[in-house]
Phi, psi and omega in degrees: 000131181292161183226160170232163181251119178272145183243136184297329183288350176278351183243329178228163180280167180298335183269002183254155187247349180204166174233138177242137178220143176231111188215158173264135182278148178290157183270007174223151177298146172294169181292337181223146170280178181216150160243193188199167176257030181212173173261158174213158174230131174227151184232126175285109186270320173203163181078198183215149180218149170270132183240109178272121180211124175056034177086008180239136181262126181240142172260122184249140181230172183309137175097358181261130186239128185240139170252111187260130181267161182306321185282352181289127183257118185212168175203161181239150168215111185292149175298135183294329184273330184254337189066184181201133174242137180229155164254130184234131176235125178249139178211160189293152178303317185294333172299311181293321179295319178298314178292324179292331181283312187290323183243046186304321183300325181272317191264326190308126177078007183226169177056233180281354177261012180294148177247018179282167182299322179248153180302152174297122184238130180242134174257114189266138170292175187300320186288314182287330176297316178294325183289320181296317180296318182293315181290326175290323181295330180299332178290338186303325183246005184280157174296138185277058183269159175297320180298322181291322181287323178295319176301312179302312183296322179290318175298312178306314181289316189274332189238358179234294188288325190298342180301331182255020181299141186080001173257120185294149176310326187273004179294145179299148183301319181298326179290317179298321180292321177299320179296323178293315181298328180296345178284346179277137179303326185296333178269303191291335180290346179271000179073202184301329180300316181294322179296313178296324174297318178291332180284337181054040174229175183289159180301313184295321180292320177294313178302315182295315183295320178299313183293320181293322186278308191253346183079006181235158174282164176307319179298315181293319182295313182290327178296323173304312177300315180298318184289323179295317178294323175301317178299320180295323182286329182286343178283002171245140178272012184267351181242126176291155180297324181295324177293324179295318177305311182294314176306321178280356174088015180274130176269340185245112179299313184295328175295318178302308182305318183293316182292319180299315179294325182295321184279328185242353176077008188220156170279159178308325177291315178299318180299314179301311183299319182295329186259000180242019179300137180289121178292343179258013185229113177277121185247023180221159181271132176282149183299133174078011184204195179241171180290160186300328182260022184275002179086000000 
């Protein structure tokens, strides 16, 4: 398919940092595919579409979120029976480069910074799909400022797309949805059995797919999520460690302690103390002097 190049300056003014569009896709491919001199993020809101990208045809459905890079050549053709509506956000190259450099530990090689043949594609579960729609809609009437697009992208990366981190673009849709569902406490507190139930496939099939896609067994994958949630709770002094263990669905305290120390290198109590230091209380002696409250 021949291509044309879309330019960001055809959509926004020099003092603007992004463009937001909510549109229904045509039911036939355009005469030419396109690449662009900007990055874009699009979310399938409803319906279904064929997405031709870099020589590969994908079928995309509601809840799928794509991070498209300037060099990606792509085109859409909506399903004739369902149609397709998408939300699309375009932003300047320098914005992406700045975020990738500043937050390299989180972004490098992922999302809009991926170096794979196809754009980074995420399948969102119901809660994260709703969150993605909400944060995208807020851009519709927002001032087209640099601060606003950076805020949007960081929320999208940290609170929406990151749920399926470690899940390859080529993973089966049912597996991506199960990984997204596993972020819910109702699922992960049941351990591997909750994950397998969410996948709606046989135990053996889920185990094979999980090992192939993530390199982990279902138990290892879900335990990572449970321990991360435990760490979140431990950053508050309002929840006892015993309650944290119960909230995360562990029946064996020593097993929880062993997993936590393996993942964070600290005991739960040590982790809590490190993350709950009083910012108004100096608890160490300064070189050549004494602590602030030493009299």
